Every structure is written in C-alpha cells, then in structure tokens.
C-alpha positions in Angstrom: -17.1 9.9 -3.6 -14.8 10.7 -0.7 -13.1 7.9 1.3 -13.6 7.3 5.0 -10.2 9.0 5.6 -11.5 12.4 4.3 -8.9 12.3 1.5 -9.4 13.4 -2.0 -10.5 10.4 -4.1 -8.7 9.6 -7.3 -10.6 10.3 -10.5 -12.2 7.5 -12.5 -8.9 7.2 -14.4 -7.0 6.5 -11.2 -4.4 9.2 -11.6 -4.3 9.5 -15.3 -4.3 13.3 -15.1 -0.8 14.8 -14.7 -0.3 16.6 -11.4 1.9 19.1 -13.2 -0.5 19.6 -16.1 2.3 18.5 -18.5 1.4 16.4 -21.5 1.3 12.7 -20.6 3.3 10.4 -22.9 1.2 7.6 -24.5 3.1 4.8 -22.7 2.6 6.6 -19.3 -1.0 7.2 -20.0 -1.7 3.5 -20.9 0.2 2.4 -17.7 -1.8 4.8 -15.5 -5.1 3.6 -16.9 -4.0 0.0 -16.6 -3.1 0.6 -12.9 -6.7 1.5 -12.1 -8.3 -1.2 -14.2 -6.2 -4.1 -13.0 -6.7 -2.9 -9.4 -10.5 -2.9 -9.9 -11.0 -6.0 -12.0 -7.8 -8.0 -11.6 -5.7 -9.6 -14.4 -8.4 -11.8 -15.8 -11.2 -9.3 -15.6 -9.3 -6.5 -17.4 -9.4 -6.4 -21.2 -6.8 -4.6 -23.3 -9.5 -3.0 -25.5 -10.9 -1.3 -22.4 -7.5 0.0 -21.5 -7.1 1.3 -25.0 -10.5 3.0 -25.0 -9.8 4.9 -21.8 -6.3 5.7 -22.7 -7.1 6.9 -26.2 -4.7 4.3 -27.6 -5.0 1.2 -29.8 -4.0 -2.4 -29.2 -1.0 -2.1 -31.5 0.4 0.7 -29.4 -0.1 -1.3 -26.2 1.8 -4.2 -27.7 4.5 -1.9 -28.9 5.1 -0.5 -25.4 4.4 -3.6 -23.3 4.6 -6.6 -25.7 1.7 -8.5 -24.0 -1.1 -8.2 -21.5 1.1 -10.1 -19.0 4.0 -7.6 -19.5 1.6 -4.7 -19.0 0.4 -6.3 -15.7 4.0 -6.7 -14.6 4.6 -3.1 -15.4 1.6 -2.2 -13.2 2.9 -4.2 -10.3 6.4 -2.7 -10.7 4.8 0.8 -10.7 3.0 -0.1 -7.4 6.3 -1.1 -5.8 8.2 1.9 -7.2 5.6 4.3 -5.8 5.7 2.7 -2.4 9.5 2.9 -2.3 9.7 6.4 -3.8 7.4 7.9 -1.2 8.8 6.6 2.0 12.3 7.9 1.7 11.6 10.7 4.1 11.2 8.2 6.9 14.9 8.2 7.4 14.6 11.6 8.9 12.7 10.2 11.9 15.5 7.8 12.9 16.4 9.9 15.9 12.9 10.0 17.4 11.9 7.7 20.3 10.7 4.3 19.0 7.1 5.0 19.9 7.1 8.1 17.7 8.9 6.3 14.9 6.3 3.6 14.9 3.6 6.2 14.6 5.4 7.8 11.7 5.8 4.5 9.9 2.1 3.7 10.2 1.1 7.2 9.1 3.4 6.9 6.1 2.1 3.5 5.0 -1.6 4.5 5.4 -1.0 7.7 3.4 0.7 5.8 0.5 -2.1 3.3 0.3 -5.0 5.8 0.5 -6.5 8.4 -1.9 -4.4 8.5 -5.1 -2.6 5.3 -3.9 -5.7 3.3 -3.1 -5.2 1.3 -6.3 -1.9 0.0 -4.8 -3.7 -1.4 -1.8 -6.2 -3.2 -4.2 -3.4 -4.6 -6.3 -1.5 -5.8 -3.2 -4.6 -7.6 -1.9 -5.3 -9.2 -5.3 -1.7 -10.5 -5.5 -2.0 -12.0 -2.0 -5.2 -13.8 -3.0 -4.4 -14.7 -6.6 -0.7 -14.2 -7.6 -0.5 -13.6 -11.4 2.3 -13.9 -13.9 4.9 -14.2 -11.0 4.6 -10.4 -10.6 3.9 -10.6 -6.8 7.6 -10.4 -6.1 7.6 -6.8 -7.5 4.7 -5.8 -5.2 6.4 -7.3 -2.2 9.6 -5.4 -2.9 7.7 -2.1 -2.5 6.9 -3.0 1.1 10.3 -4.4 1.9 11.6 -1.1 3.3 8.5 -0.7 5.5 8.9 -4.3 6.7 12.6 -3.7 7.6 11.9 -0.4 9.3 9.0 -1.8 11.3 11.2 -4.7 12.5 13.9 -2.2 13.5 11.6 0.0 15.6 10.1 -3.1 17.3 13.6 -4.4 18.0 14.3 -1.0 19.7 11.1 -1.4 21.7 11.7 -4.9 22.8 15.5 -5.1 23.0 18.2 -7.3 21.6 16.8 -10.5 23.3 13.4 -10.3 21.6 12.4 -13.2 19.5 13.2 -12.5 15.8 10.3 -14.6 14.4 7.8 -12.8 16.7 9.1 -9.4 15.5 8.6 -10.4 11.9 5.1 -11.5 12.6 4.2 -8.3 14.4 5.6 -6.2 11.5 3.8 -8.3 8.9 0.5 -8.1 10.9 0.8 -4.3 11.1 1.4 -4.0 7.3 -1.6 -6.3 6.7 -3.8 -4.1 8.9 -2.8 -1.0 7.1 -3.7 -2.6 3.7 -7.0 -3.8 5.1 -8.1 -0.4 6.5 -7.2 1.3 3.3 -9.3 -1.1 1.3 -12.1 -0.6 3.8 -11.8 3.2 3.3 -12.5 2.6 -0.4 -15.5 0.3 0.2 -17.7 2.2 2.6 -20.8 0.2 1.6 -19.2 -3.2 2.3 -20.9 -4.9 5.3 -17.6 -5.4 7.1 -16.9 -1.7 6.9 -20.4 -0.8 8.0 -19.9 -2.9 11.1 -17.5 -0.3 12.4 -20.2 2.4 11.8 -17.7 4.5 9.8 -13.9 4.7 10.0 -11.9 7.3 11.8 -9.7 9.9 10.1 -6.4 8.7 8.8 -4.4 10.4 11.6 -6.7 8.9 14.3 -6.5 5.5 12.7 -2.7 5.7 12.6 -2.7 6.5 16.3 -5.1 3.7 17.1 -3.0 1.1 15.2 0.2 2.4 16.9 -1.2 2.4 20.4 -2.7 -1.1 19.9 0.6 -2.4 18.7 2.4 -0.9 21.7 -0.1 -2.5 24.1 0.5 -5.9 22.4 4.2 -5.4 22.7 4.1 -4.2 26.3 3.9 -7.7 28.0 6.9 -8.9 26.1 8.8 -5.7 27.0 8.0 -6.4 30.7 9.1 -10.0 30.5 12.4 -9.1 28.7 13.2 -6.4 31.3 12.7 -9.0 34.1 15.0 -11.5 32.4 17.9 -9.0 32.1 
C-alpha cells in the first residue's frame, strides 16, 4: 500500500532487502527485521522468536549478536538515530540560502527521512515519546539533535538576535513534532484522524504548508522586534 505522500512503501520486512543486492550479514538482517517489528508492536509487543522467524535466524544467534532483547532494542533506537544523522549532512550546503528557503529545506529533509523507508523511524520516535523503554530514548533524541539546532539557527536568523531563546526552542520542537505526526498519518490512512483531512497532500506540498505556516506564526514577532530596534 502506498502512503499519502506518494512514496514507495517499505516492504513487510521494513528494509530487510539490501539496496545494493549484496548479501546481508546475519547481524544486519536481524537488526533490520527488529527495526520494523519494534516500530509496529513496541518493545513489549515484539517477541524474539518472531524476529528470528522473519530473519531466518535462531534465538542463540540473536543473543550472540545482541546479548538480550533490551540490547537489541537499544540497537534499533541507535540505528534510528544514526540514519537520521547520516541522511541530513547535505543540509550544510543550504547555509547560504535566505532563511525562508533554508527553513523549507530543513522541513523537506526531515519529512523525507521519516517517510517511506524511514517511516519505521517515525513510529519508533513516537513510541519512545509515549513509553520510554530501557533508557534508549536518549539515542533517538540524538538523531534529531542536528535538526533541532539547525531549526533554531534559521529561526534566529528570521527573528534576529533579540528573539526569545525559549520561544525559538519551542517553535523548533513544535515543527519537529508536526513532521513526525504527519509522517505517522501518512502511514495510517485509515485512521479517523487522518481521514478528517480527506487525504494528505504530497510531501513537497506538505513541506511548503508547514514552512509557510511557521513563517506566518513568526511574522508578528518579527514585526515587534523590528519596531523595538
């Protein structure tokens, strides 16, 4: 089933197939399968025997690679953070753009990383916000830290040096939360909340909507700060 963003959906193994068609090492395959299962069912709803069945492994192998279910879950959360960080490095190339365009690039990048093959990451992040497990939520948060810093920087450029630091942090956190929410909605088209919107726009249009809405919210503060100079 395709998502609301018209992006290719991950297969039922959530990325277990190698994009380069190279043989997947047993540890990597177990981790990839675990990413999808923990995202769908959470820590308590995921059973190691099901991970093993889908990965073509046995429980002894899982314990050899990860020592315990808790350590496997930690590895999943760390993988989510690693992918979020690894895929947003090209954002540095947009530093010389006007702040409005940089904000759009940041929103587009985050939506892309949390959609399609990365949809499991959005699900894991949401579960960790609601029910932190094994102290692994710090790993998930670290994956969004660069986005959080870059969003604050562009909002500081929009509002100026006199802008309230706490307000900027809240604006940045709210925008991250919206991106996670819409990516989850795109994976749950039959959910009543999603259906209230009568379908979701394409990912580029959604990015523009969120960016323009943020700019409209920031505009009154920009006007006040300009007057106070």
